[in-house]
PDB file as gemmi writes it, atoms N, CA and C in Angstrom:
CRYST1    1.000    1.000    1.000  90.00  90.00  90.00 P 1                      
ATOM      1  N   MET A   1      93.578 101.335 101.677  1.00  0.00           N  
ATOM      2  CA  MET A   1      94.819 101.150 101.000  1.00  0.00           C  
ATOM      3  C   MET A   1      95.874 101.906 101.531  1.00  0.00           C  
ATOM      4  N   PRO A   2      97.018 101.294 101.740  1.00  0.00           N  
ATOM      5  CA  PRO A   2      98.184 102.167 102.247  1.00  0.00           C  
ATOM      6  C   PRO A   2      98.493 103.380 101.553  1.00  0.00           C  
ATOM      7  N   GLU A   3      98.811 104.468 102.141  1.00  0.00           N  
ATOM      8  CA  GLU A   3      99.049 105.627 101.344  1.00  0.00           C  
ATOM      9  C   GLU A   3     100.111 105.627 100.421  1.00  0.00           C  
ATOM     10  N   ARG A   4     101.192 105.006 100.763  1.00  0.00           N  
ATOM     11  CA  ARG A   4     102.344 104.962  99.791  1.00  0.00           C  
ATOM     12  C   ARG A   4     101.978 104.096  98.487  1.00  0.00           C  
ATOM     13  N   LEU A   5     101.239 102.969  98.651  1.00  0.00           N  
ATOM     14  CA  LEU A   5     100.873 102.325  97.547  1.00  0.00           C  
ATOM     15  C   LEU A   5      99.928 103.139  96.673  1.00  0.00           C  
ATOM     16  N   GLN A   6      98.998 103.843  97.221  1.00  0.00           N  
ATOM     17  CA  GLN A   6      98.041 104.738  96.529  1.00  0.00           C  
ATOM     18  C   GLN A   6      98.870 105.737  95.830  1.00  0.00           C  
ATOM     19  N   GLN A   7      99.942 106.349  96.308  1.00  0.00           N  
ATOM     20  CA  GLN A   7     100.745 107.323  95.741  1.00  0.00           C  
ATOM     21  C   GLN A   7     101.436 106.672  94.528  1.00  0.00           C  
ATOM     22  N   HIS A   8     101.946 105.526  94.562  1.00  0.00           N  
ATOM     23  CA  HIS A   8     102.564 104.933  93.498  1.00  0.00           C  
ATOM     24  C   HIS A   8     101.728 104.502  92.337  1.00  0.00           C  
ATOM     25  N   LEU A   9     100.465 104.072  92.743  1.00  0.00           N  
ATOM     26  CA  LEU A   9      99.506 103.792  91.693  1.00  0.00           C  
ATOM     27  C   LEU A   9      99.046 105.080  90.886  1.00  0.00           C  
ATOM     28  N   GLN A  10      98.921 106.213  91.766  1.00  0.00           N  
ATOM     29  CA  GLN A  10      98.562 107.415  91.084  1.00  0.00           C  
ATOM     30  C   GLN A  10      99.589 107.912  90.146  1.00  0.00           C  
ATOM     31  N   GLN A  11     100.876 107.755  90.579  1.00  0.00           N  
ATOM     32  CA  GLN A  11     102.000 108.118  89.790  1.00  0.00           C  
ATOM     33  C   GLN A  11     102.021 107.306  88.462  1.00  0.00           C  
ATOM     34  N   LEU A  12     101.719 105.987  88.554  1.00  0.00           N  
ATOM     35  CA  LEU A  12     101.674 105.224  87.313  1.00  0.00           C  
ATOM     36  C   LEU A  12     100.552 105.654  86.468  1.00  0.00           C  
ATOM     37  N   ARG A  13      99.470 105.981  86.994  1.00  0.00           N  
ATOM     38  CA  ARG A  13      98.319 106.592  86.245  1.00  0.00           C  
ATOM     39  C   ARG A  13      98.651 107.797  85.467  1.00  0.00           C  
ATOM     40  N   GLU A  14      99.375 108.745  86.139  1.00  0.00           N  
ATOM     41  CA  GLU A  14      99.888 109.998  85.599  1.00  0.00           C  
ATOM     42  C   GLU A  14     100.849 109.751  84.374  1.00  0.00           C  
ATOM     43  N   GLN A  15     101.707 108.699  84.636  1.00  0.00           N  
ATOM     44  CA  GLN A  15     102.762 108.496  83.725  1.00  0.00           C  
ATOM     45  C   GLN A  15     101.913 107.887  82.367  1.00  0.00           C  
ATOM     46  N   LEU A  16     101.109 107.133  82.579  1.00  0.00           N  
ATOM     47  CA  LEU A  16     100.211 106.600  81.361  1.00  0.00           C  
ATOM     48  C   LEU A  16      99.457 107.764  80.679  1.00  0.00           C  
ATOM     49  N   ALA A  17      99.052 108.711  81.539  1.00  0.00           N  
ATOM     50  CA  ALA A  17      98.141 109.699  80.940  1.00  0.00           C  
ATOM     51  C   ALA A  17      99.083 110.736  80.250  1.00  0.00           C  
ATOM     52  N   GLU A  18     100.350 110.667  80.427  1.00  0.00           N  
ATOM     53  CA  GLU A  18     101.269 111.598  79.758  1.00  0.00           C  
ATOM     54  C   GLU A  18     101.579 111.179  78.333  1.00  0.00           C  
ATOM     55  N   ASP A  19     100.940 110.012  77.851  1.00  0.00           N  
ATOM     56  CA  ASP A  19     101.162 109.548  76.603  1.00  0.00           C  
ATOM     57  C   ASP A  19     102.571 108.866  76.489  1.00  0.00           C  
ATOM     58  N   THR A  20     102.874 108.134  77.551  1.00  0.00           N  
ATOM     59  CA  THR A  20     104.089 107.361  77.513  1.00  0.00           C  
ATOM     60  C   THR A  20     104.012 106.406  76.246  1.00  0.00           C  
ATOM     61  N   PRO A  21     105.165 106.408  75.609  1.00  0.00           N  
ATOM     62  CA  PRO A  21     105.069 105.598  74.186  1.00  0.00           C  
ATOM     63  C   PRO A  21     104.930 104.138  74.488  1.00  0.00           C  
ATOM     64  N   LEU A  22     103.755 103.598  74.597  1.00  0.00           N  
ATOM     65  CA  LEU A  22     103.411 102.216  74.790  1.00  0.00           C  
ATOM     66  C   LEU A  22     102.500 101.697  73.690  1.00  0.00           C  
ATOM     67  N   ASP A  23     102.542 100.512  73.289  1.00  0.00           N  
ATOM     68  CA  ASP A  23     101.577 100.041  72.275  1.00  0.00           C  
ATOM     69  C   ASP A  23     100.281  99.760  73.079  1.00  0.00           C  
ATOM     70  N   ALA A  24      99.341  99.451  72.273  1.00  0.00           N  
ATOM     71  CA  ALA A  24      97.842  99.316  72.966  1.00  0.00           C  
ATOM     72  C   ALA A  24      97.917  98.105  73.883  1.00  0.00           C  
ATOM     73  N   ASP A  25      98.561  97.138  73.571  1.00  0.00           N  
ATOM     74  CA  ASP A  25      98.540  95.831  74.397  1.00  0.00           C  
ATOM     75  C   ASP A  25      99.259  96.079  75.671  1.00  0.00           C  
ATOM     76  N   ASP A  26     100.448  96.746  75.680  1.00  0.00           N  
ATOM     77  CA  ASP A  26     101.128  97.074  76.851  1.00  0.00           C  
ATOM     78  C   ASP A  26     100.366  97.967  77.820  1.00  0.00           C  
ATOM     79  N   ARG A  27      99.737  99.018  77.147  1.00  0.00           N  
ATOM     80  CA  ARG A  27      98.906 100.014  78.029  1.00  0.00           C  
ATOM     81  C   ARG A  27      97.813  99.253  78.643  1.00  0.00           C  
ATOM     82  N   ALA A  28      97.138  98.393  77.853  1.00  0.00           N  
ATOM     83  CA  ALA A  28      95.927  97.635  78.428  1.00  0.00           C  
ATOM     84  C   ALA A  28      96.467  96.738  79.528  1.00  0.00           C  
ATOM     85  N   ALA A  29      97.660  96.060  79.461  1.00  0.00           N  
ATOM     86  CA  ALA A  29      98.157  95.193  80.394  1.00  0.00           C  
ATOM     87  C   ALA A  29      98.407  95.910  81.766  1.00  0.00           C  
ATOM     88  N   LEU A  30      98.987  97.056  81.553  1.00  0.00           N  
ATOM     89  CA  LEU A  30      99.195  97.956  82.692  1.00  0.00           C  
ATOM     90  C   LEU A  30      97.917  98.444  83.468  1.00  0.00           C  
ATOM     91  N   LEU A  31      97.003  98.838  82.642  1.00  0.00           N  
ATOM     92  CA  LEU A  31      95.666  99.269  83.235  1.00  0.00           C  
ATOM     93  C   LEU A  31      95.033  98.182  83.881  1.00  0.00           C  
ATOM     94  N   GLU A  32      95.041  96.942  83.359  1.00  0.00           N  
ATOM     95  CA  GLU A  32      94.514  95.706  83.973  1.00  0.00           C  
ATOM     96  C   GLU A  32      95.132  95.470  85.200  1.00  0.00           C  
ATOM     97  N   LEU A  33      96.499  95.451  85.309  1.00  0.00           N  
ATOM     98  CA  LEU A  33      97.263  95.222  86.447  1.00  0.00           C  
ATOM     99  C   LEU A  33      96.902  96.122  87.519  1.00  0.00           C  
ATOM    100  N   MET A  34      96.793  97.442  87.262  1.00  0.00           N  
ATOM    101  CA  MET A  34      96.345  98.452  88.222  1.00  0.00           C  
ATOM    102  C   MET A  34      94.950  98.133  88.793  1.00  0.00           C  
ATOM    103  N   GLN A  35      94.024  97.751  87.948  1.00  0.00           N  
ATOM    104  CA  GLN A  35      92.665  97.334  88.366  1.00  0.00           C  
ATOM    105  C   GLN A  35      92.767  96.146  89.324  1.00  0.00           C  
ATOM    106  N   GLN A  36      93.607  95.096  88.969  1.00  0.00           N  
ATOM    107  CA  GLN A  36      93.696  93.953  89.885  1.00  0.00           C  
ATOM    108  C   GLN A  36      94.167  94.397  91.250  1.00  0.00           C  
ATOM    109  N   ILE A  37      95.204  95.205  91.289  1.00  0.00           N  
ATOM    110  CA  ILE A  37      95.717  95.695  92.570  1.00  0.00           C  
ATOM    111  C   ILE A  37      94.529  96.431  93.238  1.00  0.00           C  
ATOM    112  N   ASP A  38      93.912  97.348  92.674  1.00  0.00           N  
ATOM    113  CA  ASP A  38      92.924  98.142  93.259  1.00  0.00           C  
ATOM    114  C   ASP A  38      91.744  97.191  93.764  1.00  0.00           C  
ATOM    115  N   LEU A  39      91.381  96.269  93.056  1.00  0.00           N  
ATOM    116  CA  LEU A  39      90.262  95.328  93.516  1.00  0.00           C  
ATOM    117  C   LEU A  39      90.695  94.388  94.737  1.00  0.00           C  
ATOM    118  N   LYS A  40      91.919  93.975  94.612  1.00  0.00           N  
ATOM    119  CA  LYS A  40      92.356  93.054  95.651  1.00  0.00           C  
ATOM    120  C   LYS A  40      92.467  93.841  96.995  1.00  0.00           C  
ATOM    121  N   LEU A  41      93.030  95.008  96.936  1.00  0.00           N  
ATOM    122  CA  LEU A  41      93.217  95.754  98.033  1.00  0.00           C  
ATOM    123  C   LEU A  41      91.872  96.324  98.631  1.00  0.00           C  
ATOM    124  N   ALA A  42      91.013  96.705  97.698  1.00  0.00           N  
ATOM    125  CA  ALA A  42      89.616  97.095  98.124  1.00  0.00           C  
ATOM    126  C   ALA A  42      88.893  96.022  98.842  1.00  0.00           C  
ATOM    127  N   ARG A  43      89.141  94.809  98.581  1.00  0.00           N  
ATOM    128  CA  ARG A  43      88.418  93.693  99.124  1.00  0.00           C  
ATOM    129  C   ARG A  43      89.240  93.191 100.403  1.00  0.00           C  
ATOM    130  N   GLU A  44      90.158  94.035 100.687  1.00  0.00           N  
ATOM    131  CA  GLU A  44      91.139  93.724 101.817  1.00  0.00           C  
ATOM    132  C   GLU A  44      91.711  92.316 101.873  1.00  0.00           C  
ATOM    133  N   LEU A  45      92.068  91.953 100.753  1.00  0.00           N  
ATOM    134  CA  LEU A  45      92.765  90.614 100.581  1.00  0.00           C  
ATOM    135  C   LEU A  45      94.259  90.644 100.987  1.00  0.00           C  
ATOM    136  N   ALA A  46      94.773  91.865 101.420  1.00  0.00           N  
ATOM    137  CA  ALA A  46      96.072  91.925 101.768  1.00  0.00           C  
ATOM    138  C   ALA A  46      96.593  90.939 102.918  1.00  0.00           C  
ATOM    139  N   SER A  47      95.583  90.564 103.641  1.00  0.00           N  
ATOM    140  CA  SER A  47      95.845  89.513 104.638  1.00  0.00           C  
ATOM    141  C   SER A  47      95.971  88.194 104.145  1.00  0.00           C  
ATOM    142  N   ALA A  48      95.600  87.898 102.917  1.00  0.00           N  
ATOM    143  CA  ALA A  48      95.795  86.591 102.190  1.00  0.00           C  
ATOM    144  C   ALA A  48      96.612  86.871 100.983  1.00  0.00           C  
ATOM    145  N   PRO A  49      97.978  86.782 101.125  1.00  0.00           N  
ATOM    146  CA  PRO A  49      98.922  87.036 100.006  1.00  0.00           C  
ATOM    147  C   PRO A  49      98.502  86.295  98.774  1.00  0.00           C  
ATOM    148  N   ASP A  50      98.614  86.992  97.652  1.00  0.00           N  
ATOM    149  CA  ASP A  50      98.154  86.611  96.335  1.00  0.00           C  
ATOM    150  C   ASP A  50      99.502  86.673  95.450  1.00  0.00           C  
ATOM    151  N   ALA A  51     100.089  85.570  95.204  1.00  0.00           N  
ATOM    152  CA  ALA A  51     101.360  85.485  94.477  1.00  0.00           C  
ATOM    153  C   ALA A  51     101.070  85.874  93.078  1.00  0.00           C  
ATOM    154  N   THR A  52      99.945  85.689  92.430  1.00  0.00           N  
ATOM    155  CA  THR A  52      99.758  85.987  91.124  1.00  0.00           C  
ATOM    156  C   THR A  52      99.729  87.536  90.845  1.00  0.00           C  
ATOM    157  N   LEU A  53      99.352  88.269  91.820  1.00  0.00           N  
ATOM    158  CA  LEU A  53      99.418  89.776  91.734  1.00  0.00           C  
ATOM    159  C   LEU A  53     100.808  90.156  91.743  1.00  0.00           C  
ATOM    160  N   VAL A  54     101.612  89.730  92.615  1.00  0.00           N  
ATOM    161  CA  VAL A  54     103.082  90.080  92.570  1.00  0.00           C  
ATOM    162  C   VAL A  54     103.742  89.648  91.353  1.00  0.00           C  
ATOM    163  N   ASP A  55     103.381  88.420  90.963  1.00  0.00           N  
ATOM    164  CA  ASP A  55     104.034  87.846  89.674  1.00  0.00           C  
ATOM    165  C   ASP A  55     103.605  88.750  88.500  1.00  0.00           C  
ATOM    166  N   GLY A  56     102.424  89.267  88.327  1.00  0.00           N  
ATOM    167  CA  GLY A  56     101.969  90.163  87.413  1.00  0.00           C  
ATOM    168  C   GLY A  56     102.798  91.409  87.351  1.00  0.00           C  
ATOM    169  N   VAL A  57     103.033  91.976  88.504  1.00  0.00           N  
ATOM    170  CA  VAL A  57     103.850  93.244  88.679  1.00  0.00           C  
ATOM    171  C   VAL A  57     105.264  92.958  88.252  1.00  0.00           C  
ATOM    172  N   ASN A  58     105.877  91.801  88.682  1.00  0.00           N  
ATOM    173  CA  ASN A  58     107.277  91.405  88.254  1.00  0.00           C  
ATOM    174  C   ASN A  58     107.356  91.230  86.733  1.00  0.00           C  
ATOM    175  N   LEU A  59     106.268  90.654  86.136  1.00  0.00           N  
ATOM    176  CA  LEU A  59     106.308  90.453  84.741  1.00  0.00           C  
ATOM    177  C   LEU A  59     106.440  91.839  83.975  1.00  0.00           C  
ATOM    178  N   ALA A  60     105.642  92.760  84.528  1.00  0.00           N  
ATOM    179  CA  ALA A  60     105.477  94.142  83.876  1.00  0.00           C  
ATOM    180  C   ALA A  60     106.876  94.756  84.001  1.00  0.00           C  
ATOM    181  N   VAL A  61     107.504  94.541  85.190  1.00  0.00           N  
ATOM    182  CA  VAL A  61     108.835  95.241  85.445  1.00  0.00           C  
ATOM    183  C   VAL A  61     109.825  94.582  84.372  1.00  0.00           C  
ATOM    184  N   GLU A  62     109.785  93.333  84.181  1.00  0.00           N  
ATOM    185  CA  GLU A  62     110.711  92.741  83.147  1.00  0.00           C  
ATOM    186  C   GLU A  62     110.388  93.207  81.831  1.00  0.00           C  
ATOM    187  N   SER A  63     109.132  93.331  81.470  1.00  0.00           N  
ATOM    188  CA  SER A  63     108.739  93.674  80.149  1.00  0.00           C  
ATOM    189  C   SER A  63     109.137  95.168  79.822  1.00  0.00           C  
ATOM    190  N   PHE A  64     108.947  96.024  80.826  1.00  0.00           N  
ATOM    191  CA  PHE A  64     109.264  97.501  80.480  1.00  0.00           C  
ATOM    192  C   PHE A  64     110.614  97.857  80.804  1.00  0.00           C  
ATOM    193  N   GLU A  65     111.374  97.062  81.480  1.00  0.00           N  
ATOM    194  CA  GLU A  65     112.664  97.459  82.080  1.00  0.00           C  
ATOM    195  C   GLU A  65     113.591  98.174  81.130  1.00  0.00           C  
ATOM    196  N   SER A  66     113.717  97.744  79.856  1.00  0.00           N  
ATOM    197  CA  SER A  66     114.815  98.323  79.047  1.00  0.00           C  
ATOM    198  C   SER A  66     114.225  99.541  78.291  1.00  0.00           C  
ATOM    199  N   GLN A  67     113.006  99.543  77.908  1.00  0.00           N  
ATOM    200  CA  GLN A  67     112.425 100.615  77.083  1.00  0.00           C  
ATOM    201  C   GLN A  67     111.730 101.808  77.943  1.00  0.00           C  
ATOM    202  N   HIS A  68     111.350 101.525  79.084  1.00  0.00           N  
ATOM    203  CA  HIS A  68     110.545 102.543  79.900  1.00  0.00           C  
ATOM    204  C   HIS A  68     110.969 102.432  81.339  1.00  0.00           C  
ATOM    205  N   PRO A  69     112.206 103.126  81.555  1.00  0.00           N  
ATOM    206  CA  PRO A  69     112.761 103.121  82.906  1.00  0.00           C  
ATOM    207  C   PRO A  69     111.884 103.805  83.927  1.00  0.00           C  
ATOM    208  N   THR A  70     111.153 104.867  83.522  1.00  0.00           N  
ATOM    209  CA  THR A  70     110.400 105.543  84.544  1.00  0.00           C  
ATOM    210  C   THR A  70     109.273 104.726  85.017  1.00  0.00           C  
ATOM    211  N   LEU A  71     108.606 104.051  84.002  1.00  0.00           N  
ATOM    212  CA  LEU A  71     107.432 103.221  84.343  1.00  0.00           C  
ATOM    213  C   LEU A  71     107.916 101.983  85.247  1.00  0.00           C  
ATOM    214  N   THR A  72     109.188 101.504  84.909  1.00  0.00           N  
ATOM    215  CA  THR A  72     109.832 100.313  85.632  1.00  0.00           C  
ATOM    216  C   THR A  72     110.102 100.825  87.079  1.00  0.00           C  
ATOM    217  N   GLY A  73     110.525 101.919  87.287  1.00  0.00           N  
ATOM    218  CA  GLY A  73     110.745 102.435  88.656  1.00  0.00           C  
ATOM    219  C   GLY A  73     109.464 102.623  89.470  1.00  0.00           C  
ATOM    220  N   THR A  74     108.408 103.068  88.865  1.00  0.00           N  
ATOM    221  CA  THR A  74     107.165 103.177  89.504  1.00  0.00           C  
ATOM    222  C   THR A  74     106.569 101.708  89.974  1.00  0.00           C  
ATOM    223  N   LEU A  75     106.794 100.935  88.891  1.00  0.00           N  
ATOM    224  CA  LEU A  75     106.229  99.395  89.168  1.00  0.00           C  
ATOM    225  C   LEU A  75     107.093  98.827  90.194  1.00  0.00           C  
ATOM    226  N   ARG A  76     108.342  99.081  90.422  1.00  0.00           N  
ATOM    227  CA  ARG A  76     109.204  98.602  91.438  1.00  0.00           C  
ATOM    228  C   ARG A  76     108.828  99.135  92.899  1.00  0.00           C  
ATOM    229  N   ASN A  77     108.465 100.459  92.800  1.00  0.00           N  
ATOM    230  CA  ASN A  77     107.894 101.107  93.974  1.00  0.00           C  
ATOM    231  C   ASN A  77     106.655 100.378  94.601  1.00  0.00           C  
ATOM    232  N   ILE A  78     105.813  99.990  93.562  1.00  0.00           N  
ATOM    233  CA  ILE A  78     104.470  99.273  93.692  1.00  0.00           C  
ATOM    234  C   ILE A  78     104.868  97.907  94.431  1.00  0.00           C  
ATOM    235  N   LEU A  79     105.799  97.312  93.731  1.00  0.00           N  
ATOM    236  CA  LEU A  79     106.259  95.950  94.328  1.00  0.00           C  
ATOM    237  C   LEU A  79     106.683  96.044  95.897  1.00  0.00           C  
ATOM    238  N   GLN A  80     107.466  97.136  96.065  1.00  0.00           N  
ATOM    239  CA  GLN A  80     108.062  97.340  97.418  1.00  0.00           C  
ATOM    240  C   GLN A  80     106.822  97.623  98.422  1.00  0.00           C  
ATOM    241  N   SER A  81     105.922  98.437  97.954  1.00  0.00           N  
ATOM    242  CA  SER A  81     104.769  98.713  98.771  1.00  0.00           C  
ATOM    243  C   SER A  81     103.908  97.445  99.030  1.00  0.00           C  
ATOM    244  N   LEU A  82     103.768  96.515  98.166  1.00  0.00           N  
ATOM    245  CA  LEU A  82     103.015  95.296  98.278  1.00  0.00           C  
ATOM    246  C   LEU A  82     103.830  94.375  99.263  1.00  0.00           C  
ATOM    247  N   ALA A  83     105.172  94.356  99.111  1.00  0.00           N  
ATOM    248  CA  ALA A  83     106.024  93.563 100.047  1.00  0.00           C  
ATOM    249  C   ALA A  83     105.851  94.129 101.447  1.00  0.00           C  
ATOM    250  N   ASN A  84     105.840  95.459 101.590  1.00  0.00           N  
ATOM    251  CA  ASN A  84     105.707  95.879 102.850  1.00  0.00           C  
ATOM    252  C   ASN A  84     104.395  95.558 103.579  1.00  0.00           C  
ATOM    253  N   MET A  85     103.423  95.277 102.801  1.00  0.00           N  
ATOM    254  CA  MET A  85     102.107  94.983 103.213  1.00  0.00           C  
ATOM    255  C   MET A  85     101.989  93.408 103.471  1.00  0.00           C  
ATOM    256  N   GLY A  86     103.045  92.806 103.108  1.00  0.00           N  
ATOM    257  CA  GLY A  86     103.038  91.306 103.230  1.00  0.00           C  
ATOM    258  C   GLY A  86     102.593  90.487 102.067  1.00  0.00           C  
ATOM    259  N   ILE A  87     102.337  91.159 101.007  1.00  0.00           N  
ATOM    260  CA  ILE A  87     101.792  90.493  99.852  1.00  0.00           C  
ATOM    261  C   ILE A  87     102.879  90.011  98.993  1.00  0.00           C  
TER     262      ILE A  87                                                      
END                                                                             
């Protein structure tokens, strides 16, 4: 997994661990999204772009944009890293 993407995912994990005020559904959705990214990249599917993965991150950005700007910034960094990888 590219180093920058790893850093962004770790940053998101840390933000979630800091008790960011999210309801249980939102927290679960973010954790699931991170798992999907980890699994896809672990399987080296970066060579076969997966629009659903990017769509999921985009939906999370839209969902958290107004109430959680720090999380949104991290999610945008993840999107940029995925785009740099051609996903």
